[in-house]
VOPAGU-2260 file (C-alpha; in pm, 1 decimal, decimal comma):
REM VOPAGU-2260
SITE   aa  ch    i         X         Y         Z
SITE  MET   A    0    7853,5   13267,7    7419,1
SITE  LEU   A    1    7962,9   13627,9    7456,8
SITE  ARG   A    2    8094,5   13850,1    7179,0
SITE  SER   A    3    8228,3   14200,9    7143,1
SITE  ARG   A    4    8416,8   14411,3    6888,5
SITE  ASN   A    5    8643,2   14527,4    7171,4
SITE  ILE   A    6    8816,2   14299,6    7420,2
SITE  TYR   A    7    8717,0   14541,7    7698,9
SITE  GLY   A    8    8349,6   14525,2    7600,2
SITE  PRO   A    9    8066,9   14584,5    7602,9
SITE  TYR   A   10    7966,7   14222,0    7542,6
SITE  GLU   A   11    7640,2   14069,9    7425,4
SITE  ASP   A   12    7545,0   13709,5    7493,8
SITE  LYS   A   13    7345,8   13434,0    7328,2
SITE  ILE   A   14    7280,1   13066,5    7397,3
SITE  VAL   A   15    7413,2   12877,9    7094,9
SITE  LEU   A   16    7391,9   12514,5    7218,4
SITE  GLU   A   17    7154,6   12337,6    7456,6
SITE  GLN   A   18    7054,6   11985,1    7547,3
SITE  GLY   A   19    6704,2   12041,5    7416,4
SITE  SER   A   20    6523,6   11717,0    7342,2
SITE  THR   A   21    6845,3   11513,8    7321,4
SITE  ALA   A   22    6996,7   11276,0    7576,8
SITE  ILE   A   23    7328,0   11463,3    7566,2
SITE  ASN   A   24    7328,0   11645,2    7898,9
SITE  GLY   A   25    7524,8   11959,2    7970,5
SITE  PRO   A   26    7710,5   12017,0    7641,9
SITE  HIS   A   27    7984,4   12261,1    7740,8
SITE  GLN   A   28    8357,1   12328,5    7797,2
SITE  GLY   A   29    8459,4   12294,1    7436,3
SITE  ALA   A   30    8656,2   12453,9    7156,2
SITE  LEU   A   31    8577,9   12601,6    6816,5
SITE  VAL   A   32    8787,0   12458,1    6533,1
SITE  ASP   A   33    8804,2   12606,3    6181,7
SITE  LEU   A   34    8929,1   12404,8    5885,0
SITE  ALA   A   35    9119,5   12517,5    5578,5
SITE  ASN   A   36    8808,9   12467,7    5361,4
SITE  GLY   A   37    8608,2   12715,4    5571,5
SITE  ASP   A   38    8408,8   12460,1    5773,4
SITE  TRP   A   39    8371,1   12508,0    6148,0
SITE  TRP   A   40    8327,5   12246,8    6420,4
SITE  PHE   A   41    8277,4   12246,1    6796,2
SITE  LEU   A   42    8431,9   12000,0    7044,2
SITE  HIS   A   43    8255,8   11954,3    7378,0
SITE  PHE   A   44    8199,8   11688,2    7641,0
SITE  GLN   A   45    7904,3   11519,0    7803,1
SITE  ASP   A   46    7912,3   11419,6    8169,5
SITE  ALA   A   47    7828,4   11047,1    8169,7
SITE  GLY   A   48    7873,9   10977,7    8541,3
SITE  VAL   A   49    8055,7   10648,1    8597,6
SITE  TYR   A   50    8174,5   10657,8    8234,6
SITE  GLY   A   51    8341,4   10996,0    8274,9
SITE  ARG   A   52    8324,1   11268,8    8013,8
SITE  ILE   A   53    8240,4   11161,4    7660,1
SITE  LEU   A   54    8378,9   11375,5    7379,9
SITE  HIS   A   55    8144,8   11499,6    7105,6
SITE  LEU   A   56    8205,4   11679,2    6775,2
SITE  GLN   A   57    7932,8   11911,1    6646,0
SITE  PRO   A   58    7894,9   12089,1    6312,0
SITE  VAL   A   59    7887,8   12468,2    6330,9
SITE  HIS   A   60    7721,1   12721,6    6103,0
SITE  TRP   A   61    7731,7   13096,3    6141,8
SITE  LYS   A   62    7413,9   13304,0    6157,2
SITE  ASP   A   63    7406,3   13678,7    6220,3
SITE  GLY   A   64    7764,6   13661,3    6343,1
SITE  TRP   A   65    7697,3   13383,1    6595,2
SITE  PRO   A   66    7835,6   13026,4    6571,3
SITE  LEU   A   67    7542,0   12789,5    6617,0
SITE  MET   A   68    7644,5   12431,8    6712,0
SITE  GLY   A   69    7469,9   12108,5    6624,4
SITE  GLN   A   70    7129,4   12141,1    6460,5
SITE  ASP   A   71    6830,5   12357,9    6552,0
SITE  GLN   A   72    6577,5   12078,5    6593,5
SITE  ASP   A   73    6284,5   12282,9    6723,9
SITE  GLY   A   74    6339,0   12609,3    6537,9
SITE  ASN   A   75    6407,4   12819,4    6847,3
SITE  GLY   A   76    6735,4   12951,0    6710,4
SITE  ILE   A   77    6949,0   12737,0    6945,5
SITE  GLY   A   78    7147,5   12433,2    6835,0
SITE  GLU   A   79    7113,1   12086,9    6985,9
SITE  PRO   A   80    7382,4   11812,9    6979,8
SITE  VAL   A   81    7362,6   11551,5    6705,9
SITE  LEU   A   82    7476,4   11191,9    6746,0
SITE  ARG   A   83    7537,8   11120,0    6376,7
SITE  HIS   A   84    7670,7   11355,5    6109,9
SITE  SER   A   85    7899,1   11352,0    5809,4
SITE  LYS   A   86    8265,0   11373,0    5909,8
SITE  PRO   A   87    8481,7   11682,9    5862,9
SITE  SER   A   88    8645,5   11720,4    5523,5
SITE  THR   A   89    9010,9   11662,7    5608,5
SITE  ALA   A   90    9305,6   11472,2    5466,0
SITE  SER   A   91    9250,5   11097,1    5458,1
SITE  SER   A   92    9389,6   10909,9    5758,2
SITE  PRO   A   93    9341,2   10558,6    5895,6
SITE  VAL   A   94    9078,4   10496,9    6159,7
SITE  ALA   A   95    9236,8   10515,6    6504,1
SITE  ILE   A   96    9097,5   10443,4    6848,2
SITE  PRO   A   97    9245,8   10497,2    7195,1
SITE  GLN   A   98    9457,6   10211,7    7326,9
SITE  THR   A   99    9298,4    9974,1    7576,4
SITE  SER   A  100    9456,6    9627,4    7588,5
SITE  ASP   A  101    9827,5    9593,1    7663,6
SITE  GLU   A  102   10043,8    9285,6    7605,2
SITE  PHE   A  103   10330,1    9440,4    7806,9
SITE  ASP   A  104   10580,8    9352,2    7536,2
SITE  SER   A  105   10694,8    9711,7    7467,4
SITE  PRO   A  106   10962,2    9916,6    7646,3
SITE  ALA   A  107   10692,9   10135,5    7803,7
SITE  PRO   A  108   10329,8   10088,1    7907,0
SITE  GLY   A  109   10064,1   10201,9    7659,9
SITE  ARG   A  110    9954,2   10565,6    7670,2
SITE  GLN   A  111    9616,6   10468,9    7815,1
SITE  TRP   A  112    9768,1   10402,1    8157,9
SITE  GLN   A  113    9788,6   10652,3    8443,4
SITE  TRP   A  114    9906,6   10616,9    8800,5
SITE  GLN   A  115    9665,8   10730,3    9067,6
SITE  ALA   A  116    9917,4   10987,4    9193,8
SITE  ASN   A  117   10272,7   11111,3    9133,5
SITE  PHE   A  118   10466,8   10798,8    9050,2
SITE  SER   A  119   10808,0   10651,8    9106,4
SITE  ASP   A  120   11011,1   10453,8    8854,0
SITE  GLN   A  121   11069,8   10203,6    9134,2
SITE  TRP   A  122   10708,5   10088,3    9128,3
SITE  SER   A  123   10717,8    9889,8    8806,1
SITE  SER   A  124   10936,6    9732,9    8538,9
SITE  LEU   A  125   10883,5    9600,3    8187,1
SITE  SER   A  126   11240,0    9473,9    8158,2
SITE  ALA   A  127   11280,1    9266,5    8475,5
SITE  ARG   A  128   11079,7    8990,7    8306,0
SITE  PRO   A  129   11044,6    9065,1    7933,7
SITE  GLY   A  130   10688,0    9032,4    7809,6
SITE  TRP   A  131   10545,6    9089,3    8157,7
SITE  LEU   A  132   10463,0    9394,9    8367,2
SITE  ARG   A  133   10622,8    9364,0    8709,2
SITE  LEU   A  134   10462,4    9567,6    8987,7
SITE  PHE   A  135   10669,2    9594,8    9304,6
SITE  SER   A  136   10469,4    9593,3    9627,0
SITE  GLN   A  137   10435,6    9930,9    9795,4
SITE  PRO   A  138   10311,0   10015,0   10144,4
SITE  GLY   A  139    9996,0   10221,6   10169,6
SITE  PRO   A  140   10009,4   10571,7   10323,1
SITE  ASP   A  141    9966,9   10584,7   10701,0
SITE  ARG   A  142    9666,0   10817,3   10677,1
SITE  THR   A  143    9430,7   10576,1   10502,5
SITE  ASN   A  144    9271,3   10238,5   10562,2
SITE  ASN   A  145    9167,9   10199,6   10200,7
SITE  LEU   A  146    9300,6   10241,7    9845,0
SITE  ALA   A  147    9168,3   10594,7    9788,5
SITE  PHE   A  148    9503,7   10754,5    9871,1
SITE  VAL   A  149    9730,1   10471,6    9755,6
SITE  PRO   A  150    9934,9   10622,4    9471,1
SITE  ASN   A  151   10056,0   10304,6    9299,6
SITE  LEU   A  152    9730,1   10202,9    9132,8
SITE  LEU   A  153    9791,2   10165,5    8758,4
SITE  LEU   A  154    9460,5   10260,8    8597,0
SITE  GLN   A  155    9283,8   10350,1    8276,1
SITE  LYS   A  156    8942,8   10495,6    8199,0
SITE  PHE   A  157    8636,7   10288,0    8116,7
SITE  PRO   A  158    8644,7   10260,9    7734,3
SITE  ALA   A  159    8279,2   10164,3    7679,9
SITE  THR   A  160    7948,4   10118,6    7858,6
SITE  GLU   A  161    7991,1    9739,9    7863,4
SITE  PHE   A  162    8316,1    9544,5    7845,1
SITE  THR   A  163    8519,7    9262,7    7995,4
SITE  VAL   A  164    8879,1    9282,9    8118,3
SITE  THR   A  165    9097,4    8978,5    8181,8
SITE  THR   A  166    9453,5    8967,3    8311,9
SITE  ARG   A  167    9692,5    8684,1    8392,8
SITE  LEU   A  168    9874,8    8720,9    8724,0
SITE  ASP   A  169   10183,5    8537,8    8849,1
SITE  GLY   A  170   10205,6    8597,2    9223,3
SITE  ARG   A  171   10483,2    8357,0    9319,8
SITE  ARG   A  172   10718,1    8647,8    9406,9
SITE  LEU   A  173   10475,9    8807,3    9651,1
SITE  ALA   A  174   10592,4    8812,3   10012,3
SITE  ALA   A  175   10368,4    8699,8   10296,8
SITE  GLY   A  176   10093,4    8954,3   10360,7
SITE  GLU   A  177   10124,4    9113,6   10016,0
SITE  LYS   A  178    9850,2    9113,5    9754,9
SITE  ALA   A  179    9808,5    9207,1    9390,8
SITE  GLY   A  180    9513,9    9211,4    9158,6
SITE  LEU   A  181    9248,4    9375,3    8946,2
SITE  VAL   A  182    9068,9    9686,9    9072,3
SITE  ILE   A  183    8772,5    9908,1    8978,3
SITE  SER   A  184    8842,8   10253,8    9118,2
SITE  GLY   A  185    8627,6   10559,8    9188,1
SITE  ALA   A  186    8475,8   10730,3    9491,8
SITE  ASP   A  187    8391,4   10369,7    9578,8
SITE  TYR   A  188    8613,5   10081,7    9472,4
SITE  SER   A  189    8629,8    9704,3    9456,6
SITE  TYR   A  190    8900,1    9453,6    9369,6
SITE  LEU   A  191    8979,6    9087,3    9325,0
SITE  ALA   A  192    9332,5    9003,4    9436,6
SITE  VAL   A  193    9572,5    8721,0    9508,5
SITE  GLU   A  194    9706,9    8745,2    9864,3
SITE  ARG   A  195    9999,5    8546,2    9999,2
SITE  THR   A  196    9954,9    8423,0   10354,9
SITE  VAL   A  197   10181,5    8212,6   10575,4
SITE  ALA   A  198    9965,0    7916,2   10473,4
SITE  GLY   A  199    9979,5    7979,1   10098,6
SITE  PHE   A  200    9772,7    8178,3    9853,1
SITE  ARG   A  201    9413,0    8288,8    9869,1
SITE  LEU   A  202    9178,9    8500,9    9658,4
SITE  VAL   A  203    9027,5    8809,5    9819,6
SITE  LYS   A  204    8726,8    9005,2    9690,6
SITE  ALA   A  205    8686,6    9337,5    9872,6
SITE  ALA   A  206    8497,4    9665,0    9834,7
SITE  CYS   A  207    8494,1   10007,6    9995,6
SITE  ARG   A  208    8215,0   10263,5    9990,9
SITE  ASP   A  209    8281,5   10635,7   10031,6
SITE  ALA   A  210    8654,5   10574,1   10011,7
SITE  LEU   A  211    8739,9   10941,9    9959,5
SITE  ASN   A  212    8587,9   11015,2   10301,6
SITE  SER   A  213    8777,7   10739,5   10483,8
SITE  GLY   A  214    8527,0   10463,6   10423,6
SITE  VAL   A  215    8638,9   10126,1   10558,7
SITE  GLU   A  216    8732,8    9849,2   10315,7
SITE  LYS   A  217    8538,8    9528,9   10372,1
SITE  ILE   A  218    8611,1    9176,8   10244,9
SITE  ASP   A  219    8296,4    9017,3   10105,3
SITE  ALA   A  220    8446,3    8687,7    9984,8
SITE  THR   A  221    8763,6    8478,4    9998,0
SITE  ALA   A  222    8877,3    8150,8    9844,3
SITE  ASP   A  223    9159,9    7955,7   10004,4
SITE  GLY   A  224    9390,7    7722,9    9819,9
SITE  ALA   A  225    9441,5    7956,8    9526,3
SITE  SER   A  226    9728,6    7902,5    9287,0
SITE  ASP   A  227   10014,8    8149,2    9253,3
SITE  SER   A  228    9920,5    8173,0    8883,4
SITE  VAL   A  229    9566,4    8286,5    8815,1
SITE  TRP   A  230    9348,6    8463,2    8559,6
SITE  LEU   A  231    9142,6    8750,3    8699,8
SITE  ARG   A  232    8842,0    8897,8    8521,0
SITE  VAL   A  233    8585,1    9171,9    8564,7
SITE  GLN   A  234    8278,4    9202,1    8345,7
SITE  VAL   A  235    8122,1    9548,1    8340,9
SITE  THR   A  236    7758,0    9561,2    8233,2
SITE  ALA   A  237    7523,4    9853,2    8164,7
SITE  GLY   A  238    7528,5   10118,3    8435,4
SITE  GLY   A  239    7873,7   10015,1    8556,4
SITE  LEU   A  240    7776,6    9694,5    8738,5
SITE  CYS   A  241    8093,8    9488,8    8787,3
SITE  HIS   A  242    8112,3    9109,9    8819,6
SITE  PHE   A  243    8449,0    8962,4    8928,5
SITE  SER   A  244    8563,6    8609,0    8849,3
SITE  HIS   A  245    8879,6    8396,4    8845,3
SITE  SER   A  246    9023,0    8095,1    8666,5
SITE  ARG   A  247    9307,0    7846,2    8699,6
SITE  ASP   A  248    9332,8    7775,7    8326,9
SITE  GLY   A  249    9204,4    8089,3    8151,7
SITE  THR   A  250    8903,5    7898,7    8018,1
SITE  SER   A  251    8670,1    7811,1    8304,5
SITE  PHE   A  252    8589,3    8116,8    8520,3
SITE  HIS   A  253    8420,5    8120,1    8860,8
SITE  SER   A  254    8248,4    8418,7    9020,4
SITE  LEU   A  255    8362,1    8543,1    9357,8
SITE  GLY   A  256    8188,3    8792,8    9583,4
SITE  GLU   A  257    7899,5    9029,5    9525,1
SITE  ALA   A  258    7844,5    9237,2    9212,8
SITE  PHE   A  259    7982,6    9588,7    9257,1
SITE  ALA   A  260    7819,8    9907,7    9128,7
SITE  ALA   A  261    8104,5   10128,8    9008,8
SITE  CYS   A  262    8076,7   10502,2    9058,1
SITE  ALA   A  263    8255,3   10809,5    8935,0
SITE  GLY   A  264    8553,4   10953,9    9117,9
SITE  LYS   A  265    8605,3   11320,9    9194,9
SITE  TRP   A  266    8547,9   11499,6    8860,8
SITE  ILE   A  267    8637,7   11178,6    8674,4
SITE  GLY   A  268    8470,1   10856,2    8571,3
SITE  ALA   A  269    8549,0   10513,8    8710,9
SITE  LYS   A  270    8871,4   10339,4    8612,2
SITE  VAL   A  271    8996,5    9983,2    8588,8
SITE  GLY   A  272    9349,8    9863,7    8649,6
SITE  LEU   A  273    9611,5    9680,0    8852,4
SITE  PHE   A  274    9786,6    9710,7    9187,2
SITE  CYS   A  275   10042,2    9544,6    9413,0
SITE  LEU   A  276   10032,8    9630,2    9782,6
SITE  ALA   A  277   10263,7    9554,8   10072,8
SITE  ALA   A  278   10135,3    9447,1   10411,5
SITE  GLY   A  279   10060,3    9757,5   10621,7
SITE  PRO   A  280   10347,8   10004,1   10659,4
SITE  ALA   A  281   10608,1    9731,0   10605,0
SITE  GLU   A  282   10890,0    9784,7   10360,3
SITE  PRO   A  283   10812,6    9639,4   10017,2
SITE  SER   A  284   10986,2    9310,5    9956,3
SITE  GLY   A  285   10793,4    9127,3    9685,8
SITE  CYS   A  286   10635,8    9181,4    9347,4
SITE  ALA   A  287   10371,4    9049,4    9109,5
SITE  ASP   A  288   10396,7    8986,5    8735,0
SITE  PHE   A  289   10114,6    9050,3    8487,0
SITE  ASP   A  290   10138,0    8878,3    8148,1
SITE  TRP   A  291    9882,1    9099,3    7971,9
SITE  PHE   A  292    9571,5    9310,2    8023,1
SITE  ARG   A  293    9300,1    9248,4    7761,9
SITE  PHE   A  294    8963,5    9402,3    7685,6
SITE  GLY   A  295    8688,5    9206,5    7514,2
SITE  GLY   A  296    8311,6    9164,1    7501,8
């Protein structure tokens, strides 16, 4: 931190927060917040790789005109982040957490969702089939052979170190060659999708390494004879290891393909979400409906 009595300087500097003996790496890029009762707090993030940037709140006390964050564990005059601390003294409010699951029964998607790039209203609808999210198939850009530059991926950040996501997909309105499914996205990606072929439906498990540098997508497993209605699931275990599975009844799930090690994207953590893709540069003609998107486990 730098301080001065004049905006033009001179400035003096002091380290007021460090990782120290904690596991909270690189505490930085934050904001000082002062409360009406005179308390001070510091917001900062921790880079957690595949899990993105985790937000932390640290207590602040002032010493010799410097705001020292966290607690000085080793007595060197520099604060270290704390994992547990009494909460700020503010007006009472109910406990709230970021949205994750979505039943798709509202006029708009939950605030947790984000498109991979600038979006079009023509990509999706929550009114075409009430209670379902309809994704209209879109052709991928000519410049890529993978999903890294496909804008119509509907994604959200990993909400925890371990979790399970399940979605129910109705693919009967897909056109031949189109596919829709569940994707884990980052600098590498993997997905489990329902693809419509001239012979019917099949499940496709694919992955792509180094996608941002034009890595080639590879199919590592398929299952013919799939139904047009299917439950898709991905279980994410410690370290971001992803296990994909599918079901015909929502009860009995069967693994497909190899486990996939998720990785961070460019300045962001990995994300999980949905997509619907047309065949090559063809004009979109079909769509896929998703009943819900639920986190658990």
